[in-house]
A tleap script that builds the chain and sets N, CA, C and O, in Angstrom:
source leaprc.protein.ff14SB
mol = sequence {
  NMET ARG GLN VAL PHE ASN ILE LEU TRP ARG
  VAL ASP ILE ASP PRO SER LEU LEU LYS CYS
  PRO ILE PRO PRO GLY LYS ARG SER PRO LEU
  GLU TYR ASN CYS SER GLY LYS HIE ALA GLY
  MET LEU ALA VAL CYS GLN GLN ARG ASN LEU
  PRO LEU ASN THR TYR MET GLN SER LYS HIE
  PRO VAL GLN GLN LEU VAL LEU LYS LYS VAL
  ALA GLU ILE LEU ARG MET PRO ALA GLU GLU
  PHE ILE THR ALA HIE ASP ASP CYS GLY VAL
  PRO THR TYR LEU MET GLN LEU GLY GLN MET
  ALA SER LEU TYR ALA ARG LEU GLY SER GLY
  ASP ASN LEU ASP MET GLU ARG ILE VAL ARG
  ALA MET THR HIE TYR PRO GLU MET VAL ALA
  GLY GLU CGLY
}
set mol.1.N position { -11.712 -22.760 3.444 }
set mol.1.CA position { -10.969 -22.625 2.217 }
set mol.1.C position { -11.634 -21.600 1.302 }
set mol.1.O position { -10.967 -20.755 0.704 }
set mol.2.N position { -12.931 -21.688 1.206 }
set mol.2.CA position { -13.669 -20.772 0.336 }
set mol.2.C position { -13.533 -19.324 0.816 }
set mol.2.O position { -13.410 -18.409 0.002 }
set mol.3.N position { -13.554 -19.119 2.130 }
set mol.3.CA position { -13.459 -17.770 2.677 }
set mol.3.C position { -12.078 -17.167 2.402 }
set mol.3.O position { -11.968 -15.980 2.095 }
set mol.4.N position { -11.049 -17.969 2.510 }
set mol.4.CA position { -9.689 -17.481 2.242 }
set mol.4.C position { -9.563 -17.126 0.768 }
set mol.4.O position { -9.016 -16.078 0.423 }
set mol.5.N position { -10.064 -17.992 -0.096 }
set mol.5.CA position { -10.042 -17.700 -1.528 }
set mol.5.C position { -10.780 -16.390 -1.808 }
set mol.5.O position { -10.335 -15.584 -2.625 }
set mol.6.N position { -11.903 -16.183 -1.129 }
set mol.6.CA position { -12.693 -14.964 -1.316 }
set mol.6.C position { -11.899 -13.715 -0.916 }
set mol.6.O position { -11.959 -12.697 -1.605 }
set mol.7.N position { -11.162 -13.789 0.188 }
set mol.7.CA position { -10.324 -12.651 0.598 }
set mol.7.C position { -9.330 -12.322 -0.510 }
set mol.7.O position { -9.183 -11.166 -0.907 }
set mol.8.N position { -8.654 -13.349 -1.000 }
set mol.8.CA position { -7.646 -13.136 -2.040 }
set mol.8.C position { -8.271 -12.631 -3.336 }
set mol.8.O position { -7.716 -11.757 -4.003 }
set mol.9.N position { -9.417 -13.183 -3.684 }
set mol.9.CA position { -10.100 -12.776 -4.913 }
set mol.9.C position { -10.493 -11.301 -4.851 }
set mol.9.O position { -10.348 -10.572 -5.832 }
set mol.10.N position { -10.992 -10.868 -3.693 }
set mol.10.CA position { -11.430 -9.477 -3.542 }
set mol.10.C position { -10.296 -8.467 -3.716 }
set mol.10.O position { -10.528 -7.332 -4.131 }
set mol.11.N position { -9.072 -8.885 -3.398 }
set mol.11.CA position { -7.938 -7.962 -3.531 }
set mol.11.C position { -7.054 -8.321 -4.722 }
set mol.11.O position { -5.944 -7.807 -4.863 }
set mol.12.N position { -7.563 -9.214 -5.580 }
set mol.12.CA position { -6.895 -9.584 -6.832 }
set mol.12.C position { -5.499 -10.156 -6.591 }
set mol.12.O position { -4.521 -9.709 -7.191 }
set mol.13.N position { -5.421 -11.149 -5.707 }
set mol.13.CA position { -4.166 -11.835 -5.430 }
set mol.13.C position { -4.338 -13.313 -5.769 }
set mol.13.O position { -5.320 -13.940 -5.370 }
set mol.14.N position { -3.394 -13.850 -6.493 }
set mol.14.CA position { -3.411 -15.259 -6.854 }
set mol.14.C position { -3.110 -16.106 -5.612 }
set mol.14.O position { -2.159 -15.812 -4.888 }
set mol.15.N position { -3.904 -17.150 -5.355 }
set mol.15.CA position { -3.670 -17.999 -4.182 }
set mol.15.C position { -2.281 -18.635 -4.150 }
set mol.15.O position { -1.823 -19.050 -3.085 }
set mol.16.N position { -1.614 -18.717 -5.276 }
set mol.16.CA position { -0.271 -19.298 -5.295 }
set mol.16.C position { 0.727 -18.451 -4.506 }
set mol.16.O position { 1.820 -18.924 -4.196 }
set mol.17.N position { 0.371 -17.215 -4.178 }
set mol.17.CA position { 1.254 -16.362 -3.384 }
set mol.17.C position { 1.205 -16.688 -1.889 }
set mol.17.O position { 2.035 -16.200 -1.122 }
set mol.18.N position { 0.234 -17.511 -1.470 }
set mol.18.CA position { 0.193 -17.957 -0.074 }
set mol.18.C position { 1.441 -18.780 0.204 }
set mol.18.O position { 1.754 -19.712 -0.537 }
set mol.19.N position { 2.144 -18.441 1.258 }
set mol.19.CA position { 3.375 -19.148 1.589 }
set mol.19.C position { 3.214 -20.077 2.789 }
set mol.19.O position { 4.197 -20.635 3.275 }
set mol.20.N position { 1.988 -20.246 3.266 }
set mol.20.CA position { 1.782 -21.194 4.357 }
set mol.20.C position { 1.860 -22.617 3.798 }
set mol.20.O position { 1.670 -22.823 2.599 }
set mol.21.N position { 2.136 -23.593 4.658 }
set mol.21.CA position { 2.296 -24.976 4.194 }
set mol.21.C position { 0.988 -25.588 3.689 }
set mol.21.O position { -0.106 -25.107 3.984 }
set mol.22.N position { 1.141 -26.642 2.934 }
set mol.22.CA position { -0.007 -27.459 2.532 }
set mol.22.C position { -0.164 -28.533 3.607 }
set mol.22.O position { 0.773 -29.288 3.867 }
set mol.23.N position { -1.338 -28.609 4.230 }
set mol.23.CA position { -1.525 -29.602 5.298 }
set mol.23.C position { -1.391 -31.035 4.761 }
set mol.23.O position { -1.689 -31.293 3.595 }
set mol.24.N position { -0.942 -31.958 5.612 }
set mol.24.CA position { -0.841 -33.359 5.181 }
set mol.24.C position { -2.187 -33.875 4.674 }
set mol.24.O position { -3.224 -33.674 5.305 }
set mol.25.N position { -2.149 -34.527 3.549 }
set mol.25.CA position { -3.363 -35.092 2.959 }
set mol.25.C position { -4.224 -34.092 2.210 }
set mol.25.O position { -5.289 -34.454 1.710 }
set mol.26.N position { -3.792 -32.853 2.120 }
set mol.26.CA position { -4.552 -31.807 1.408 }
set mol.26.C position { -3.800 -31.422 0.144 }
set mol.26.O position { -2.681 -31.879 -0.089 }
set mol.27.N position { -4.424 -30.577 -0.669 }
set mol.27.CA position { -3.813 -30.220 -1.946 }
set mol.27.C position { -3.426 -28.761 -2.087 }
set mol.27.O position { -2.790 -28.385 -3.072 }
set mol.28.N position { -3.798 -27.929 -1.119 }
set mol.28.CA position { -3.603 -26.491 -1.293 }
set mol.28.C position { -3.286 -25.805 0.025 }
set mol.28.O position { -3.778 -26.222 1.074 }
set mol.29.N position { -2.469 -24.755 -0.016 }
set mol.29.CA position { -2.265 -23.970 1.196 }
set mol.29.C position { -3.541 -23.254 1.653 }
set mol.29.O position { -3.620 -22.799 2.795 }
set mol.30.N position { -4.530 -23.152 0.774 }
set mol.30.CA position { -5.820 -22.573 1.161 }
set mol.30.C position { -6.465 -23.375 2.290 }
set mol.30.O position { -7.300 -22.853 3.028 }
set mol.31.N position { -6.077 -24.642 2.423 }
set mol.31.CA position { -6.674 -25.530 3.420 }
set mol.31.C position { -5.919 -25.507 4.745 }
set mol.31.O position { -6.322 -26.182 5.692 }
set mol.32.N position { -4.845 -24.751 4.829 }
set mol.32.CA position { -4.066 -24.673 6.058 }
set mol.32.C position { -4.801 -23.820 7.081 }
set mol.32.O position { -5.477 -22.860 6.712 }
set mol.33.N position { -4.677 -24.157 8.368 }
set mol.33.CA position { -5.452 -23.444 9.386 }
set mol.33.C position { -5.051 -21.979 9.532 }
set mol.33.O position { -5.838 -21.192 10.058 }
set mol.34.N position { -3.877 -21.586 9.094 }
set mol.34.CA position { -3.448 -20.178 9.168 }
set mol.34.C position { -3.588 -19.446 7.836 }
set mol.34.O position { -3.114 -18.317 7.703 }
set mol.35.N position { -4.222 -20.063 6.864 }
set mol.35.CA position { -4.302 -19.444 5.543 }
set mol.35.C position { -5.055 -18.113 5.568 }
set mol.35.O position { -4.744 -17.221 4.779 }
set mol.36.N position { -6.028 -17.966 6.447 }
set mol.36.CA position { -6.752 -16.694 6.554 }
set mol.36.C position { -5.849 -15.576 7.043 }
set mol.36.O position { -5.932 -14.446 6.561 }
set mol.37.N position { -4.983 -15.893 8.004 }
set mol.37.CA position { -4.020 -14.912 8.504 }
set mol.37.C position { -3.071 -14.505 7.376 }
set mol.37.O position { -2.767 -13.324 7.207 }
set mol.38.N position { -2.611 -15.482 6.613 }
set mol.38.CA position { -1.720 -15.191 5.488 }
set mol.38.C position { -2.444 -14.355 4.428 }
set mol.38.O position { -1.877 -13.405 3.887 }
set mol.39.N position { -3.687 -14.710 4.137 }
set mol.39.CA position { -4.465 -13.941 3.158 }
set mol.39.C position { -4.657 -12.504 3.631 }
set mol.39.O position { -4.589 -11.570 2.831 }
set mol.40.N position { -4.896 -12.325 4.923 }
set mol.40.CA position { -5.035 -10.981 5.476 }
set mol.40.C position { -3.771 -10.163 5.319 }
set mol.40.O position { -3.824 -8.982 4.976 }
set mol.41.N position { -2.631 -10.792 5.570 }
set mol.41.CA position { -1.360 -10.086 5.404 }
set mol.41.C position { -1.143 -9.706 3.945 }
set mol.41.O position { -0.699 -8.597 3.646 }
set mol.42.N position { -1.456 -10.624 3.043 }
set mol.42.CA position { -1.319 -10.322 1.616 }
set mol.42.C position { -2.267 -9.197 1.201 }
set mol.42.O position { -1.906 -8.347 0.387 }
set mol.43.N position { -3.469 -9.190 1.756 }
set mol.43.CA position { -4.432 -8.131 1.434 }
set mol.43.C position { -3.908 -6.768 1.883 }
set mol.43.O position { -4.045 -5.779 1.163 }
set mol.44.N position { -3.309 -6.716 3.068 }
set mol.44.CA position { -2.719 -5.458 3.547 }
set mol.44.C position { -1.579 -5.043 2.626 }
set mol.44.O position { -1.442 -3.866 2.289 }
set mol.45.N position { -0.769 -6.002 2.223 }
set mol.45.CA position { 0.331 -5.693 1.293 }
set mol.45.C position { -0.210 -5.095 -0.003 }
set mol.45.O position { 0.313 -4.102 -0.510 }
set mol.46.N position { -1.255 -5.708 -0.526 }
set mol.46.CA position { -1.838 -5.217 -1.779 }
set mol.46.C position { -2.394 -3.809 -1.595 }
set mol.46.O position { -2.191 -2.935 -2.438 }
set mol.47.N position { -3.092 -3.602 -0.491 }
set mol.47.CA position { -3.708 -2.307 -0.204 }
set mol.47.C position { -2.657 -1.209 -0.083 }
set mol.47.O position { -2.880 -0.081 -0.522 }
set mol.48.N position { -1.515 -1.537 0.511 }
set mol.48.CA position { -0.479 -0.531 0.764 }
set mol.48.C position { 0.653 -0.559 -0.260 }
set mol.48.O position { 1.668 0.121 -0.103 }
set mol.49.N position { 0.460 -1.359 -1.313 }
set mol.49.CA position { 1.450 -1.465 -2.377 }
set mol.49.C position { 2.808 -1.938 -1.842 }
set mol.49.O position { 3.852 -1.391 -2.198 }
set mol.50.N position { 2.776 -2.957 -0.985 }
set mol.50.CA position { 3.978 -3.541 -0.414 }
set mol.50.C position { 4.324 -4.823 -1.176 }
set mol.50.O position { 3.450 -5.407 -1.817 }
set mol.51.N position { 5.565 -5.263 -1.120 }
set mol.51.CA position { 5.937 -6.506 -1.809 }
set mol.51.C position { 5.128 -7.696 -1.297 }
set mol.51.O position { 4.902 -7.837 -0.095 }
set mol.52.N position { 4.700 -8.542 -2.218 }
set mol.52.CA position { 3.874 -9.692 -1.866 }
set mol.52.C position { 4.709 -10.940 -1.578 }
set mol.52.O position { 4.350 -11.730 -0.705 }
set mol.53.N position { 5.790 -11.123 -2.281 }
set mol.53.CA position { 6.551 -12.373 -2.190 }
set mol.53.C position { 7.306 -12.551 -0.889 }
set mol.53.O position { 7.669 -13.676 -0.546 }
set mol.54.N position { 7.553 -11.486 -0.159 }
set mol.54.CA position { 8.382 -11.571 1.045 }
set mol.54.C position { 7.596 -11.245 2.317 }
set mol.54.O position { 8.191 -10.893 3.336 }
set mol.55.N position { 6.278 -11.359 2.268 }
set mol.55.CA position { 5.438 -10.915 3.390 }
set mol.55.C position { 5.701 -11.649 4.697 }
set mol.55.O position { 5.321 -11.155 5.759 }
set mol.56.N position { 6.339 -12.810 4.652 }
set mol.56.CA position { 6.576 -13.582 5.871 }
set mol.56.C position { 7.863 -13.188 6.596 }
set mol.56.O position { 8.077 -13.611 7.732 }
set mol.57.N position { 8.700 -12.409 5.980 }
set mol.57.CA position { 9.977 -12.043 6.590 }
set mol.57.C position { 9.791 -11.018 7.706 }
set mol.57.O position { 8.971 -10.106 7.595 }
set mol.58.N position { 10.547 -11.176 8.763 }
set mol.58.CA position { 10.422 -10.309 9.944 }
set mol.58.C position { 10.567 -8.827 9.622 }
set mol.58.O position { 9.899 -7.992 10.232 }
set mol.59.N position { 11.419 -8.499 8.687 }
set mol.59.CA position { 11.675 -7.095 8.357 }
set mol.59.C position { 10.694 -6.535 7.330 }
set mol.59.O position { 10.755 -5.349 7.006 }
set mol.60.N position { 9.791 -7.369 6.814 }
set mol.60.CA position { 8.804 -6.894 5.829 }
set mol.60.C position { 7.894 -5.868 6.499 }
set mol.60.O position { 7.553 -6.021 7.672 }
set mol.61.N position { 7.498 -4.827 5.770 }
set mol.61.CA position { 6.642 -3.793 6.363 }
set mol.61.C position { 5.345 -4.318 6.993 }
set mol.61.O position { 4.892 -3.769 7.997 }
set mol.62.N position { 4.748 -5.357 6.433 }
set mol.62.CA position { 3.506 -5.860 7.030 }
set mol.62.C position { 3.792 -6.527 8.373 }
set mol.62.O position { 2.978 -6.434 9.292 }
set mol.63.N position { 4.932 -7.196 8.498 }
set mol.63.CA position { 5.293 -7.787 9.784 }
set mol.63.C position { 5.656 -6.706 10.799 }
set mol.63.O position { 5.408 -6.852 11.996 }
set mol.64.N position { 6.238 -5.633 10.308 }
set mol.64.CA position { 6.548 -4.516 11.199 }
set mol.64.C position { 5.264 -3.839 11.691 }
set mol.64.O position { 5.208 -3.360 12.823 }
set mol.65.N position { 4.229 -3.801 10.832 }
set mol.65.CA position { 2.926 -3.269 11.261 }
set mol.65.C position { 2.328 -4.134 12.374 }
set mol.65.O position { 1.792 -3.615 13.353 }
set mol.66.N position { 2.426 -5.454 12.215 }
set mol.66.CA position { 1.913 -6.368 13.242 }
set mol.66.C position { 2.656 -6.141 14.555 }
set mol.66.O position { 2.039 -6.002 15.611 }
set mol.67.N position { 3.976 -6.104 14.480 }
set mol.67.CA position { 4.789 -5.889 15.677 }
set mol.67.C position { 4.458 -4.559 16.336 }
set mol.67.O position { 4.333 -4.480 17.558 }
set mol.68.N position { 4.318 -3.525 15.535 }
set mol.68.CA position { 4.003 -2.201 16.073 }
set mol.68.C position { 2.657 -2.222 16.806 }
set mol.68.O position { 2.526 -1.623 17.874 }
set mol.69.N position { 1.665 -2.901 16.243 }
set mol.69.CA position { 0.341 -2.964 16.865 }
set mol.69.C position { 0.386 -3.743 18.176 }
set mol.69.O position { -0.211 -3.317 19.164 }
set mol.70.N position { 1.081 -4.871 18.200 }
set mol.70.CA position { 1.187 -5.653 19.439 }
set mol.70.C position { 1.916 -4.839 20.507 }
set mol.70.O position { 1.508 -4.816 21.668 }
set mol.71.N position { 2.992 -4.177 20.106 }
set mol.71.CA position { 3.749 -3.342 21.051 }
set mol.71.C position { 2.886 -2.207 21.593 }
set mol.71.O position { 2.939 -1.877 22.778 }
set mol.72.N position { 2.095 -1.620 20.710 }
set mol.72.CA position { 1.198 -0.524 21.119 }
set mol.72.C position { 0.162 -1.015 22.132 }
set mol.72.O position { -0.099 -0.350 23.135 }
set mol.73.N position { -0.416 -2.170 21.865 }
set mol.73.CA position { -1.439 -2.712 22.759 }
set mol.73.C position { -0.839 -3.045 24.126 }
set mol.73.O position { -1.456 -2.796 25.162 }
set mol.74.N position { 0.361 -3.606 24.115 }
set mol.74.CA position { 1.015 -3.971 25.379 }
set mol.74.C position { 1.770 -2.813 26.018 }
set mol.74.O position { 2.301 -2.938 27.122 }
set mol.75.N position { 1.812 -1.681 25.310 }
set mol.75.CA position { 2.502 -0.493 25.813 }
set mol.75.C position { 3.955 -0.787 26.187 }
set mol.75.O position { 4.425 -0.452 27.274 }
set mol.76.N position { 4.643 -1.425 25.244 }
set mol.76.CA position { 6.067 -1.693 25.455 }
set mol.76.C position { 6.808 -1.500 24.141 }
set mol.76.O position { 6.201 -1.605 23.075 }
set mol.77.N position { 8.098 -1.221 24.191 }
set mol.77.CA position { 8.861 -0.990 22.968 }
set mol.77.C position { 8.935 -2.250 22.101 }
set mol.77.O position { 9.161 -3.348 22.610 }
set mol.78.N position { 8.744 -2.085 20.807 }
set mol.78.CA position { 8.785 -3.210 19.873 }
set mol.78.C position { 10.137 -3.920 19.908 }
set mol.78.O position { 10.217 -5.127 19.681 }
set mol.79.N position { 11.190 -3.169 20.192 }
set mol.79.CA position { 12.538 -3.742 20.205 }
set mol.79.C position { 12.708 -4.786 21.306 }
set mol.79.O position { 13.632 -5.596 21.246 }
set mol.80.N position { 11.838 -4.779 22.301 }
set mol.80.CA position { 11.962 -5.705 23.420 }
set mol.80.C position { 11.365 -7.085 23.134 }
set mol.80.O position { 11.572 -8.017 23.910 }
set mol.81.N position { 10.638 -7.222 22.046 }
set mol.81.CA position { 10.020 -8.509 21.738 }
set mol.81.C position { 11.048 -9.482 21.192 }
set mol.81.O position { 11.939 -9.105 20.430 }
set mol.82.N position { 10.915 -10.732 21.589 }
set mol.82.CA position { 11.746 -11.807 21.065 }
set mol.82.C position { 10.937 -12.500 19.981 }
set mol.82.O position { 9.838 -12.995 20.232 }
set mol.83.N position { 11.491 -12.531 18.771 }
set mol.83.CA position { 10.791 -13.079 17.618 }
set mol.83.C position { 11.108 -14.558 17.439 }
set mol.83.O position { 12.251 -14.985 17.602 }
set mol.84.N position { 10.093 -15.325 17.105 }
set mol.84.CA position { 10.222 -16.735 16.751 }
set mol.84.C position { 9.346 -16.959 15.514 }
set mol.84.O position { 8.751 -16.010 15.002 }
set mol.85.N position { 9.263 -18.172 15.041 }
set mol.85.CA position { 8.379 -18.506 13.928 }
set mol.85.C position { 7.554 -19.722 14.325 }
set mol.85.O position { 8.071 -20.689 14.885 }
set mol.86.N position { 6.243 -19.654 14.020 }
set mol.86.CA position { 5.409 -20.806 14.331 }
set mol.86.C position { 5.387 -21.746 13.127 }
set mol.86.O position { 6.138 -21.547 12.172 }
set mol.87.N position { 4.544 -22.753 13.166 }
set mol.87.CA position { 4.551 -23.759 12.104 }
set mol.87.C position { 4.056 -23.245 10.758 }
set mol.87.O position { 4.210 -23.929 9.747 }
set mol.88.N position { 3.467 -22.055 10.727 }
set mol.88.CA position { 3.023 -21.513 9.431 }
set mol.88.C position { 4.071 -20.581 8.829 }
set mol.88.O position { 3.907 -20.117 7.701 }
set mol.89.N position { 5.141 -20.304 9.563 }
set mol.89.CA position { 6.263 -19.575 9.002 }
set mol.89.C position { 6.335 -18.087 9.261 }
set mol.89.O position { 7.380 -17.483 9.022 }
set mol.90.N position { 5.263 -17.469 9.743 }
set mol.90.CA position { 5.328 -16.027 9.986 }
set mol.90.C position { 5.869 -15.753 11.388 }
set mol.90.O position { 5.787 -16.611 12.267 }
set mol.91.N position { 6.418 -14.563 11.593 }
set mol.91.CA position { 6.938 -14.234 12.911 }
set mol.91.C position { 5.850 -14.264 13.982 }
set mol.91.O position { 4.704 -13.886 13.741 }
set mol.92.N position { 6.230 -14.711 15.136 }
set mol.92.CA position { 5.393 -14.666 16.321 }
set mol.92.C position { 6.293 -14.188 17.457 }
set mol.92.O position { 7.506 -14.078 17.278 }
set mol.93.N position { 5.731 -13.912 18.587 }
set mol.93.CA position { 6.514 -13.283 19.646 }
set mol.93.C position { 6.418 -14.048 20.951 }
set mol.93.O position { 5.339 -14.460 21.377 }
set mol.94.N position { 7.562 -14.226 21.570 }
set mol.94.CA position { 7.632 -14.837 22.878 }
set mol.94.C position { 7.078 -13.841 23.891 }
set mol.94.O position { 7.526 -12.696 23.962 }
set mol.95.N position { 6.100 -14.289 24.672 }
set mol.95.CA position { 5.485 -13.400 25.660 }
set mol.95.C position { 5.318 -14.115 26.982 }
set mol.95.O position { 5.178 -15.337 27.039 }
set mol.96.N position { 5.335 -13.335 28.035 }
set mol.96.CA position { 5.032 -13.863 29.354 }
set mol.96.C position { 3.525 -14.074 29.450 }
set mol.96.O position { 2.755 -13.449 28.720 }
set mol.97.N position { 3.120 -14.936 30.333 }
set mol.97.CA position { 1.698 -15.231 30.521 }
set mol.97.C position { 0.909 -13.957 30.816 }
set mol.97.O position { -0.197 -13.785 30.304 }
set mol.98.N position { 1.461 -13.069 31.631 }
set mol.98.CA position { 0.787 -11.815 31.951 }
set mol.98.C position { 0.576 -10.933 30.724 }
set mol.98.O position { -0.435 -10.240 30.616 }
set mol.99.N position { 1.533 -10.963 29.804 }
set mol.99.CA position { 1.394 -10.182 28.569 }
set mol.99.C position { 0.290 -10.763 27.695 }
set mol.99.O position { -0.500 -10.025 27.107 }
set mol.100.N position { 0.242 -12.084 27.616 }
set mol.100.CA position { -0.837 -12.721 26.847 }
set mol.100.C position { -2.188 -12.401 27.466 }
set mol.100.O position { -3.145 -12.097 26.754 }
set mol.101.N position { -2.269 -12.468 28.786 }
set mol.101.CA position { -3.524 -12.151 29.481 }
set mol.101.C position { -3.924 -10.709 29.209 }
set mol.101.O position { -5.105 -10.414 29.023 }
set mol.102.N position { -2.962 -9.824 29.186 }
set mol.102.CA position { -3.239 -8.418 28.901 }
set mol.102.C position { -3.789 -8.244 27.489 }
set mol.102.O position { -4.727 -7.476 27.275 }
set mol.103.N position { -3.208 -8.951 26.533 }
set mol.103.CA position { -3.724 -8.880 25.152 }
set mol.103.C position { -5.176 -9.340 25.087 }
set mol.103.O position { -6.009 -8.692 24.453 }
set mol.104.N position { -5.481 -10.464 25.746 }
set mol.104.CA position { -6.852 -10.957 25.731 }
set mol.104.C position { -7.800 -10.015 26.471 }
set mol.104.O position { -8.946 -9.832 26.061 }
set mol.105.N position { -7.327 -9.429 27.544 }
set mol.105.CA position { -8.159 -8.469 28.277 }
set mol.105.C position { -8.481 -7.265 27.395 }
set mol.105.O position { -9.620 -6.798 27.376 }
set mol.106.N position { -7.500 -6.768 26.675 }
set mol.106.CA position { -7.738 -5.641 25.767 }
set mol.106.C position { -8.672 -6.038 24.630 }
set mol.106.O position { -9.506 -5.246 24.190 }
set mol.107.N position { -8.521 -7.270 24.161 }
set mol.107.CA position { -9.384 -7.766 23.094 }
set mol.107.C position { -10.847 -7.718 23.521 }
set mol.107.O position { -11.716 -7.347 22.732 }
set mol.108.N position { -11.114 -8.088 24.749 }
set mol.108.CA position { -12.492 -8.144 25.223 }
set mol.108.C position { -12.997 -6.890 25.908 }
set mol.108.O position { -14.154 -6.851 26.326 }
set mol.109.N position { -12.170 -5.863 26.038 }
set mol.109.CA position { -12.558 -4.692 26.829 }
set mol.109.C position { -13.566 -3.777 26.134 }
set mol.109.O position { -14.328 -3.081 26.805 }
set mol.110.N position { -13.580 -3.770 24.811 }
set mol.110.CA position { -14.497 -2.894 24.084 }
set mol.110.C position { -14.050 -1.449 24.012 }
set mol.110.O position { -14.820 -0.596 23.571 }
set mol.111.N position { -12.816 -1.142 24.435 }
set mol.111.CA position { -12.365 0.253 24.413 }
set mol.111.C position { -11.465 0.594 23.221 }
set mol.111.O position { -10.879 1.676 23.167 }
set mol.112.N position { -11.362 -0.336 22.271 }
set mol.112.CA position { -10.514 -0.119 21.108 }
set mol.112.C position { -11.272 -0.589 19.878 }
set mol.112.O position { -11.667 -1.753 19.809 }
set mol.113.N position { -11.481 0.287 18.909 }
set mol.113.CA position { -12.274 -0.040 17.730 }
set mol.113.C position { -11.686 -1.206 16.943 }
set mol.113.O position { -12.426 -2.084 16.499 }
set mol.114.N position { -10.367 -1.228 16.764 }
set mol.114.CA position { -9.742 -2.330 16.033 }
set mol.114.C position { -10.004 -3.665 16.722 }
set mol.114.O position { -10.345 -4.656 16.076 }
set mol.115.N position { -9.841 -3.674 18.036 }
set mol.115.CA position { -10.061 -4.903 18.792 }
set mol.115.C position { -11.544 -5.300 18.764 }
set mol.115.O position { -11.873 -6.483 18.686 }
set mol.116.N position { -12.417 -4.321 18.827 }
set mol.116.CA position { -13.854 -4.603 18.775 }
set mol.116.C position { -14.236 -5.244 17.443 }
set mol.116.O position { -15.081 -6.139 17.403 }
set mol.117.N position { -13.627 -4.795 16.372 }
set mol.117.CA position { -13.885 -5.408 15.054 }
set mol.117.C position { -13.471 -6.875 15.054 }
set mol.117.O position { -14.168 -7.725 14.499 }
set mol.118.N position { -12.339 -7.164 15.677 }
set mol.118.CA position { -11.869 -8.546 15.761 }
set mol.118.C position { -12.847 -9.384 16.571 }
set mol.118.O position { -13.205 -10.488 16.159 }
set mol.119.N position { -13.279 -8.877 17.708 }
set mol.119.CA position { -14.228 -9.601 18.557 }
set mol.119.C position { -15.529 -9.863 17.799 }
set mol.119.O position { -16.060 -10.973 17.847 }
set mol.120.N position { -16.032 -8.874 17.115 }
set mol.120.CA position { -17.283 -9.063 16.357 }
set mol.120.C position { -17.121 -10.102 15.264 }
set mol.120.O position { -18.006 -10.933 15.057 }
set mol.121.N position { -16.003 -10.061 14.568 }
set mol.121.CA position { -15.759 -11.063 13.525 }
set mol.121.C position { -15.686 -12.464 14.131 }
set mol.121.O position { -16.228 -13.418 13.574 }
set mol.122.N position { -15.016 -12.580 15.269 }
set mol.122.CA position { -14.868 -13.886 15.920 }
set mol.122.C position { -16.199 -14.414 16.448 }
set mol.122.O position { -16.469 -15.612 16.363 }
set mol.123.N position { -17.025 -13.537 16.987 }
set mol.123.CA position { -18.293 -14.000 17.550 }
set mol.123.C position { -19.347 -14.250 16.474 }
set mol.123.O position { -20.230 -15.089 16.653 }
set mol.124.N position { -19.260 -13.531 15.367 }
set mol.124.CA position { -20.208 -13.770 14.276 }
set mol.124.C position { -19.828 -14.988 13.435 }
set mol.124.O position { -20.692 -15.604 12.811 }
set mol.125.N position { -18.548 -15.337 13.415 }
set mol.125.CA position { -18.073 -16.459 12.607 }
set mol.125.C position { -17.130 -17.337 13.442 }
set mol.125.O position { -15.953 -17.465 13.105 }
set mol.126.N position { -17.632 -17.939 14.521 }
set mol.126.CA position { -16.750 -18.719 15.400 }
set mol.126.C position { -16.074 -19.890 14.699 }
set mol.126.O position { -14.984 -20.300 15.098 }
set mol.127.N position { -16.697 -20.429 13.672 }
set mol.127.CA position { -16.093 -21.547 12.941 }
set mol.127.C position { -14.794 -21.133 12.246 }
set mol.127.O position { -13.961 -21.981 11.926 }
set mol.128.N position { -14.626 -19.835 12.016 }
set mol.128.CA position { -13.400 -19.347 11.381 }
set mol.128.C position { -12.259 -19.261 12.406 }
set mol.128.O position { -11.091 -19.159 12.030 }
set mol.129.N position { -12.598 -19.302 13.682 }
set mol.129.CA position { -11.592 -19.226 14.742 }
set mol.129.C position { -11.244 -20.624 15.246 }
set mol.129.O position { -10.070 -20.958 15.408 }
set mol.130.N position { -12.260 -21.428 15.489 }
set mol.130.CA position { -12.046 -22.710 16.149 }
set mol.130.C position { -12.395 -23.914 15.293 }
set mol.130.O position { -12.231 -25.048 15.743 }
set mol.131.N position { -12.867 -23.705 14.084 }
set mol.131.CA position { -13.276 -24.829 13.266 }
set mol.131.C position { -14.679 -25.282 13.627 }
set mol.131.O position { -15.354 -24.674 14.458 }
set mol.132.N position { -15.103 -26.359 12.986 }
set mol.132.CA position { -16.443 -26.851 13.232 }
set mol.132.C position { -16.541 -27.496 14.608 }
set mol.132.O position { -15.608 -28.150 15.075 }
set mol.133.N position { -17.707 -27.293 15.257 }
set mol.133.CA position { -17.957 -27.924 16.551 }
set mol.133.C position { -17.333 -27.171 17.701 }
set mol.133.O position { -17.461 -27.586 18.853 }
savepdb mol mol.pdb
quit
C-alpha cells in the first residue's frame, strides 16, 4: 500500500483516482493487489498529459500503449487480440498458451531493455510480485 501511494505521490496524483476495487475487509483501493499496475498506468497518463479519469477504457491511449507493446513483443498485429477485463477492470488479452510462454521467454531473455527493467524490479522486490512469503 505504501509503495503504491509513493508512486502516486511522486507524480502528484490523488489516490482517489485509482479505479481498482476496494478488497473485501479493506478500506482503500491502495490495498488491492493490482493497485500498483493502476498507479503505473496513472503515472504514464500524467507523464504524457493523458486523461486520468478514463485510463481503464480499452480505447484510452494508455491502454493502447499496453496493447501496442504486447503486440510488438509477440510480433503480431494488435487488431488480432481478443480483449477481456479481469477482476480489477482494466483490459487484458486472451492468449494461447504458446503466446504466454513466448511472453515469459522474452521477459527472461535479457535481450530487451524494457523487459530487463521489469525482471530487475521483480527480482529486487519479489514481495511486490507475489506478496509476503
